[in-house]
N, C-alpha and C positions, 0 to 999 in steps of 0.2 A: 476624507471631509463629509459629512454630512449634503446631501445634496435633497432639494426640496423641490418637488414637482407642482407645476398650478395646479395638479389634481388634486394634493393635497397629500399624494403619496410618499412616504421618505426612504431613500434608498442610500444605504453608506456610500456605494463605489457604483460605478457603471459595470454595465455585463457586455458580454458580447452580442446576446439577444437582442439588445436595445437596436442594434443596429438596422435587426431585420425586422423589426415592429411596423416600422411604416409598407415596407410591403407585404405583409401580413396581412395588415388593416386594410390593405386596396383588395388583394385575393378575395377574402372574406366577403369587402362589398360589392364584389363584381361576382359572385357566384356562391353556391350554399356550401360549397366543402372546401377543405384545404388538408394538406401535408406540409407536417414542419418537421425537419431535418434540423436536429441541433447536437452538436458533440457535447459530451459532458463538460459542464462546468459553463454550459452556455448562460443557464438560468432562467430556462424556459418555463420550469413547473410553477416559480413565484412571479416570475415577472408577465406572464402572455395574459393570466385570467385577469389582471388588472388593470392591463394597457387596453384588453376591449372591451372594460365595463361600460366607457362611454360612449361606445360606438351608438350612430343614430340607427342601425337595423336592429339592433337589438329590442328597442323598444321599451328600455325601462324592467324587460323579462331578465330571467336568473341564466347565470353560466355556471351548469355542473360542470365539474372536474372530475375524470374516471382516476384513482390512484390504486396500480393494481396491490399496494399491501395497506395493513391499516395505519401500521407506526409514520408509513410517510402520507398517509393523507392527514393526521392529526401536525405531524410534521410543518408541512406545506401550509395547513388554513393557519395553522399559528405564526409563521414567518409573515403572511400576507396580513394578516391581522395586526399584527408589530408594525409592519410599513405603512399601515391606516392611521396607527395611533390611537386601535381600538384592542379590545377584547375580545375572541375568538364566541362567536356567537351573536356576534354583530352584521358587518356587511359581511364578513365572512365565516362561514361556519363549516360545521363536517359531520357525517351520518356514517360512522362505519359500527361495527359488529358490537353490540352490547352498548353503543355511545353515542350518544346525539348532543353536536352542540349546535344548535340554529334557533333563531328568532324571526319574528315576524319583518324585520328589514334585512333579512340575511340576501345578497344579490350574488354570491358568491357559496356554493356545495360543492365541498370535494366530499365524496362518495367513495367508498371500496367498491369492486363492481356487481357482487352482489346485491347492493342496494339502489343502484341503477336499474336493473332486472324486475326489482317490487314497484320502484316507481311507473316502469312501464307498463307492468302489470295491470295497477290501478289505475293507471290513468295512460291509454297508448298514443295519445295525440299528446304528450308530454307539456301541457298548457302551463303557460308561465314560464316555462323555459326558451328560452332562446337560441341555445350553444351547450354543444356536449361536446367537451374534448377529453379525447382518450390518450391521458398523459402514459409515455412509457411503454408505450404498444407494442413493443420489439419483444417484450416478454412473452407476449401473445399466449394467455392465460385463458382456458377456458370461455369466462366470463365474460373478458373482452371482447373474443369473438361473438358470442353472443349479443351482448350489448348493442356492438357496432352493426350486426344480423340486424336486428329487431330496431333497431335507429332509422337503418336505411330502409327498412320496410314503412316505415310512421312517415317517414319523409318523402317517398314517393305515393304513399295512400293519402294521407289526411293532413300533413304540415309541410306542404312546399316551401314554409318561409323558415324551417327549421334549418338550421346551421352546426356542420361537423367539422370537427377539428380533430385530427391524428396527428401525434407528438411521437419521435421516437427519436433515439440516439445513433441508433443501428441498423435501422428496418433499410429495407431495398423499397424507395421510393415510389419505381413505375405501378410495379403492384398494385400496392394501396392505392395507386392515384387513379388506374384503371376501377377499381374495384368502386371508388368516389365517384364513378361518372367521369373520370379526367379533369379531377381537382388538379386547381394549381398545387405545386410543391414549392415551398420555398425554405431556405436553406440558411444555416446559423454556426459559425465558425465557436467553439470549446472557447472558454478560457481555463488552461493549467500549465502549470508550472512542469518544469525539467525534471521527469521522474528517473532516477538510475536504477536498472532491472536488476539483478542480482539471481542467479539461478543456482540455486541449493537443492539438488536430489536429495531424496529420504533413502537413510540404509537403505537393505532387504530387511523386512521386518519388521521397520520401526512405524510405530503407527503414526497416523496423520495429528492425533495432540501430543502426541510427543515430541512431534517435531516442530510442531507450531511454539509449544511451551519453550524449548530449547531458542528457538531463531527469535523469539522474543525477548528474550532476556538477553541474546546479543545485542538486537538492535537497542534494545537499552543502553548499552555500556557502549553502543558505536555514536547513536544518533542522538540529537536533539528531538523534543516533540514526543508526540504520543503514538502509540502503537494499534493499529487495527488489524485485526486478523481473523482469517475468515475461515471455517468450519464447516463440514455438513449436513452438521444437525446437534438440538440440544446434548444429547447424550456426549458428543466430543466435546463441546462446550464445557460441558460441568466437569468431566473428566481434566480438562487442560487448565480449567479454573484451579482445580485443587491440585494440581502440579504447581502452578506458578504459585500461587498462597507459599504455600509448601517452602519453595524455592527463596521466595522472597521475603520470608520472617526471619526477621534480623538481617538482613542484607541492608549497604549501603545505599540500593538503588531506589527504593520507598515507593513503587509505582503502587498506583491501587486496578485490581481486576476487576472488569463489570463486564457481565454479560448483555447480549443485546439479541433477541429474538423475538418470535410472534407471542411465544408464549407468554409471555412474559406483562405483569402490570402495566398502565399507562407510565404510573411513577417509577418504578425498576425501568421502563425504556428509558424516560427523559434525564435519569441518572447518567445515561452510559452517554446520553448525547450532549449535554451539557458540559460547557465547559470548567475546567477545574480553577481553584484560584492559584494565581500566580507562582510558581513554584513546583507546584504539586505535577507530576504526571501518571498517566492511567493507561493501562492494557484493555483495549474493548475487546471481545470474543465473539463475533456475532455470525450468523447462518448469511445466507442470501439477501436476507431482509436490508443489507445497508449496500448492498451492490449500487443501486440507483435510487436519484431523488431524493437521497439524506445527504448532509455533509456534517460529517460527527469533527468538530471543534478541535482542533489543535493536533489532527494526525499527520503525522512527517512520515510514516512509516506506514507499509502494510504487509501482512505478511499471508498468501493465497496457500491455502493448502491444497488446490487445482481441485476439490471436491465438492459435491452438493448432492441433495436429498430429492429428488423427483417422484410422484407418485404415479406408476404405471397401472394399467390397468389390462388383465388378459383374456382375451377374447374365447380363449381355449378354457378357462377356468369359468367366467364370470366373476374373476375375484381385482383386486385393487393390490396392490404391495408397494409398500418403500424401496424406491431402490438406490443406493450412492454410487453417483457415476462422474464422471471425468466433466469437466468444464468446459465452454466451448472457449476458442479462442475469442468470443466476442466478448464474451464473461469476463474472463482471464481480462480484458482489456477494460473492463468498467472497474473491475476492481483494483488496478492497478492506478487508475485515473484519482481512484481516492487519496491516493499518496501527496497529489499535485494541486489538490483543491484552491490551497490557501497559500501555500509556499511550496520551493523546491524539496522534494522526498526521494525515498526510497522503498522500491519494491522487492519483497524477494520470493520466491515464486520456486515450490518444492519441487519443484520438478527439470529436468533438465533441458538443453537447448533443443537436440535431437524430439525428445516427447513433446516439445511446444509446438514443431511444425506438425505433426501428427494429429493436433487437436481438432475437430468437427469445427467448421467455421461458425456455427450457430446451434443454441440446441432445438431440439424438433418443438413445436407449439405444441400443447399439451390437447388443443382437441384432435391428435394425432395420437394420443398414447392416452386418453384419461378415461373414466368411468363416465358413459354419456349418460345414465340415467337422469339427472339432474337437468342437464340439458334438454332431452327427451319430452321431459314432465313440463319443463318451460311453455317448450313449442306449441305442446299439446294445447295448453291453457292459454297460448296465446290466438290459438286457432291451426296452428300448422299440423300436418299430422307426417307430412317428410319433409327433413331436413330441405331437400332438394330445391325447395319451391323460394328459399331466402336465399342472399347473395353472401358467399364466404371467401374469403380468403383461401382457405384450405378446407373442404368440402369433410365432414365427419364422415370417416372410415365405415361402412357400409355392415361388416361384421360388428364391431361396437354399437352400432344403431338396433342391430337388429336383437343381440344380448339385451340392451337397455329395455328394448320395447317388453321382452320376455319380462323379464322383471317387473316393470311396471304394471303390466296386466296380473302377474301372479302378487302383487301388493293390492290391486282393485284401486290404481289409480289411473290406468284406460281399459276401455270396454275390449273383449276380446276380439270383438268382430268389427275392424273398421277402426279401430286404434281413438277413438274418442275420448278425452278427459270425461271424468267419472266426477260425480258430487265429492266423492271421498278425495279422488284426486286433486282438485281443487282447493279444497282443504289444507292438504299435504303441499301443496303449493305454497300457500300462506302463508304456512310457518317459517321459512326460509332455511328449511334443512335439509339435506340429504334425504330423500326419498323413502331410504331406509329408515333413518329418526325419525321422520315425520311419521312415517304410519304405523311406529311404536309408538310414539307418543299419541297419537289418536286411540289408539285401540287400548292404551294401559288405562285411559279416563273412567270409561265406565266399569270397571275393576276395580277402581279407588287405588291404583298403585301410579298415577301420575307423579307423585314425589317422587318415587324411585325411579319413574323414565326421564326423568330430566335432570337426576344424578347421572343416569346410564348414558346419557345423552352429551353432558360435559363431557364426563370422563372420555368416553368412544373417541371423542373429537379431539383429543390430547393425547400426546406421549403419555411414555408411562411416568405416575407420578409418585409409585414408591420408591423409597428409599430400604434396601438390604443391610443388617448388620448382624456383627456378633454372628459371622457364618453363616446368614441364614440363604436358603439356595433360592433364585427367583421364582415365583410361581406364575402361573398361566390362569390362575382364577380370576375371575371378573370380580365374582363378591369380597375379595382382600382390599380392591381398588375400592369400591363402595364403602364398605367400612374403614378404610383409613382414608378418606373423604369425609367422613361423620367423626372422624378423630378417635379412633378407637379399632381395634382387631390384632392379630398379630404383625400386621407389617405397618410401619412408620410411612406416611407422605412427607415430601417436601412439603415444606410448613404455605412458604408461599405459595407454590402451586395449588395448595391444599384449599386456603384463603380463597384466591383468585377463583377457581372453580366452585366452591360452594357457594360465592356469592354471585355466578353464574348460574348455577343449579336455580338457587332462589328468583333470580331475575325472570327465568324462563318462567320457573312456576307462577311465578305473577302472572303471567302472559299467556297462561293456558287457563289460571283462573278455574272452576269450578272441576273438581275430580281429579287436582293434585293434593296430597295431604298435606300435613306437617313434616318437616322433614324427619327422618328417624325414624316415621309412623311405620315403613312397609319393612318387611324382613329383607335382606337382602336375595335370601333362599330363591324371594321371586326371581332374579335376575334371568335366569332360565326361561322362564315363560314371556317375559319381554321379549327377552333377545332374539327368541324364536320369530316372534313379529317381524321383527325389522331382518332376519336371516333365516326366511325360509328354505331356503337352498342350503342353508349351513347344520341343520340337525343331522346330528350323528349317531348312531349306534355302532356301538363296540360290537365288534368280530371276537372270534375266538383268539384270533392270534393277538388281540390287544387293541388293533389298529380299529380306526372309524370307518365307515361307510359313510360320507355326509349325502343328504337327500337329493342335493345335485348332481349326484352320480360321480363326484371324485372323491378319493380315500385322502385321509390326514391320520398323524399320529403324534402322541406327546412326546415331548422330551425325556429321557429316563429319571425316575424318582418323583412326577408329578402324580401328587393324590388325585387329582382329576380321572387319572387314565384308568382307574377301576369303576367309572362311574358305568351307569350301562347307557345311558342317553345323554349327551350335552348337546349345546348350539355352540359353534363357532364363530367368533369374532374377528380373527386374525389370523392369517397361515401365512408361509412363506414361498407357496407358491414353488415349491420346488422338488422335482420328481415326480415318480407316482404318486406318492401319501406325503402331501404336504406336511410342515414342519405347525402343530396347533401353538400360537402364542399367547392367544388369550381365546376363553372362554368360560362357559358356565355349564353346572349340571341343571339336568331338566326330568320333569316326571311325564313320562307315556300318556299315566291318565289326566294328568292336569293339561296335555297338549290336545287331547283326544275333547277333553270336558271345554277349552277354551280359544281353540283353533280348529274345531273341525275343518275348515277350508283347504287345512293341510291337507288331508286323509281323500284318498280317492279309491273308490274299487273298478276294478277294470274286467271286462272279461276277455278273454284272450280264443278264439278258436284259431288254431293251427293244424299245418300237416307235420306230423311227427314222422321225420323221414325213417328211423328205426324199425317204426312199427308198419309204417306204410300206411299209415291210417291218420283221421283227422280227429286233433282230441283238443277240449275245451277244458282251460280253468279257469276259474276267477281268483282275482287277487286283490288283497287290501293293500295298500302302499301310501307309503309317504315318500312322495317325490320317487329317486330312484330305492329307498327299501321298501324290499316287501318284508310284508307282515305277518298274512297269512297268505295261504294256497290252495285252492280243491279243488276237485276236479267239476266242471259241469256237466250236470246229466241229461237234458235238453237240450241240445243244440240248436239256438236258433237258427231257421232254414238260410236264408241270404247269407248268413255268414258261414257255415258248414259247406253251402254249395262253392264259397270263394275260395276257402282252403282247400277243396278237393280240386276245383281247376290248379291252381298255385302249386299242390302237390306233382299234378301232370306235369305240367309246365316244367317244376324242377328235375322231377324222374326221369320226363321224358314221356313218347309216346308208346313207348315200350311197355308202358304200364297196363294198353289197352291189351285185349286178346284177340292180338291180330291173327289173319287166318292165311293161309294160301291167296285165296281168294279176294279177301280181302287188300292185300299187298298188290295183285294184279289188278283188281278195278283200279288201286291208285296210281301205277305205274301207268296203266292207259289213259287215264286221265292227263296223267303231265304228259304224256305223247304229245295227246289232242291238242294241248295249251300250247305246245312248242311248235309248232307248226298255225294254229290259230291263236291269239290272247286273247280272244273271247271268250273263252273257256274259262270256267272258274279255276281259283288255285287250288290242286288239293294233295301241294306239299308238305313234307312237316314243318316246316317251318310255317306256312300258312297256317295250317293246323292248329299248331299250338297256338298262335296267337287270335284265333277266333273260336275259340271252345266255347264262348259263352252262346255263340251266334250257333253252333250246332251240334255239340255235345249236351250243353248244361238243362237243355228238355227231356233229354232220357235219363238223367244221373239222379233222378228224385229219390232220396232217401239212402243213395250210398254214401258211403266213409269210409271203403278201404279199397285197397286193391282187390280183394280178392270177394266185393261188389262190383266192382268195374267188369269182372270176368266174365258175368251176366249177358253182358252187350254184346250185339252183331255188330261189330265195325264196317262189315261190308255195306251191309242196310243203312246206317249213320251216314256213310259216303255216298249211297246211291242216292239218298233222300234229298243231298245238294244238290242235284241233276234235276231239271224238272224231266217229264217222260219224254219228249219230242229228243232233247240234249243224249238221253240213255240211248233211246233208239240210234240216234246218228252214230253214236260212241261205238254201237255193235256194228255200225257198218265199218267206219271208219278204221276201229283201232277192235279189231273184233280178236276174241278169246284165242281164237282155233285156225289153222287153215286144212283145209281138206286136199291130200296131195292126190294125185293121179293112181294110186296104188288102191285109195279111200281110205286110208288110212287120217284121223283128225292130229293132225300134230300141233302142240298147245305155242302162242307166242309169246316171247318172253319181250317185254318192255320196259327191262332194268336200266337200258341206257335208250332215255327218249330219243338222241339221235339216231340210232342204230338197232331196232326191232330187229332180233333174229325166231329161226324155226331151227332145230338141231334133227335132219331128218336123213335114212340112210340113202344112199346115193339110187339103190334098184328103185325106190319108190316112185325117183322123178324120170324114168324114161318115159319117153314122149312128150315133155314139157318142155316146150322150145323158148319161153322166156320167162323172166325172174318175176315173179308176181308181185303186186304193188299195193301198199294199203293207203290211209289216210286219202282214200278219192283218187286215187291213184297217183299221189303227188312224190310218195317214199316207197322207195323199192325194199322190199324184205332181203335183209342178211341171211343167205343160208349156209349154214353149219354142216357139211357135208357128211355124213358119216361112212363108216365100213361096216357089214353085216357083223360087227363085233360093236358098234354102237360109238368106233372112237373117230377122232376127227380126222379124215383126207384134205377137205379144202373148204374154204370160205370163201365165199362171192358173192358180190349182189349185181352180177352180170350172167345167168348161166347160159347165155346163146352163145358167150365168149367161153365158158367154159367147156361148153359141148363141141366148140371147132375147133379147140387147141388142147387146152390141159388136161383132158377128160382120156386121150388114148394113152399119156403117161400114166396117170391113176390107174388105168383098168390094165397096164401091163402090170403093176406092182399088184392090185388086189386079186386078179386070176392068179399069180403065183402061190398068192397068201389064201385064197378061198377057191381052189379049183372047182369044186362043187358046184361054186354059184354061177348065176345067169351074169356073163357079161359079154353083151350084144357088141357085134362090130359098128353098127347105126343105133344111136340110144334111142335119138329121137325118132325113129320106127320100132321101135323094142317096145314092149308090153312090160308095163312097171307090175312090180310083183312086191308081196311082202314076205314072200318064200324064198327056198333056196331057187328054184325056178320057176318060171310063172305056168299055171295048169297047162294040159296040154287040151 
């Protein structure tokens, strides 16, 4: 029975959300922000905006509600308009991509998330808006996170009276409440009828579309009502649709098969949602677009393949890819609930009970695995250079942020120094396209290629529109898609998709205005040049192996049999990002001459001065490059002095100090200085490690013009080391760490400082007769270690206490030496004997 409220809003049945509305109104009246957790079927999407429209704090301003998907935005706006007895565009309107229905009296605008970003960029204070609602926030789209972050900053800096409401079915409320400054959390039960869950695992090797088709036919036989089947993408939907149509042909079941996905026109989407006449049945094949916010009338059976398609960005390669992944437990429950929205139902899950228990609780937020270039550009236009300046439920990951920043600098959207948005970057942002596509559109216009760029923009933004027949092999050539879009060429297109994309291209052409020529006027052969504007990091040159090196440094290759594989130069729009050489899925050829003429910024000349380890010399080369692709290389004749010196010093560091002409005297000086530092840290550090770290300070001034190891041999290392000590230090070094020691016999014995803890002198025992004590160095702090030798220079004793040696060990040593060297002088009292360098002392 129809129920009419005093506000003039007509609803046909009460919903659970109605009971939570008074609490929600109080929460928003008392504070700026609120969180509404409402289970599936509660009615939050269509009831809440209408219920809040008359609140006094709104003061006649608008309510803007974000929906993650265009289909849900149009559907919910239409439902609310009907509840008011109006057409869409009156009190309730919507703004989605390529479609707007609002009027001067519109008070509730249902928008997709990119639209909110545009509204904020043009009016950061959102004048005229009193409430922003984020519906189905649990889907955690990148644009929803961005929109909420911008709204929070606008609220904090510009609009204290702006109110924010986050609504979700499965979100953890507490973190969102904290993000919103401790917002009140209002909860509502859902409304759903009992749903029987049947686990029906796919046989090994069976594709999801085949399993869905079989389950759908079984469901038609076993149950009443319509069937809603979830598949990961458009390709699987088309295959399942063809299978079902073939098997239903001539069947008594007589159901209609209707696809439902975001690539369809609004009219095609409405056909899937609209109830059929009494007695007719339908099978709706849908992507995740039907998971939330929509009620597909008449559905009593859900078939869930358990798969979904997500876009994932790889910071390793700088490329995004579409992955087919297992749904989360939360998504599976949302899908299951579609069967019990209007009456009891059944859900067929095409996996096992064991697999169910292994499902992840929820999907990762898009911000954690998406290409962040669009986000970073929007933030730069907003005036934020670092995402950390804003409040996020999950902060953007640093590697993806850095990758995005580098791409935007390459596209000319951000300044290389400081990261501020450029004039070109602002124009890119205004187009509302991915920065790559926006840059391509802007660069195409002065070349008279605006029309082709618009066609490419819509083709690149959609799944493949080609249809292969008569044994045609799939092609990776982008030009074939453009020709099919125009209605000619060797490959046919899906006619519905062709008409829709052609209309989008015409609309985009009208928006761009000047520089976009009439449809078909530009040759598809220009695709490669335009693609190079969008993907400067994916320009590829063919190697001898037949594979391609991309300007971003990655390798790529075509599948066997692709005609493009013979092209010397290509630009890649899509790869699978698998393995060392990614498989190219979409590309176009390009002329190197056209690139040089029209995209000179892609080319660079680098001068590289480096140390050649094999030649042991500094070399210089000049390279003309396109990213990682070296086009030409030649040696540099006269090396820049600063770079020559830097390369020489780096060569010494890599090869070691043995590159220098060390003499015994140089090493001894270094060891003496190290000994002095060991016992007094005020001395400079002349160790190898310190010398290598300070080459610029002590060596650079003496290496003028030197380029090789042979040049370095002209250096006097000892003089260089001496120059590092002032004259007074050198004098003290001679006193505290003398090079030689004069023994009683008159000989000058060299002192070895190789071990700074125990310098030693090796001397024949006979030359020390008469010396009572061990000599000391370092100002008397360190006893000299004595290696006592036989007449034949063989060691017989090591001591640091000569007096003790004379008193004790000498007599045993004397007995041994006297037996081996009987002609030599071995006195009974060494302290009173005469030291000698001869066999015996002179008489």
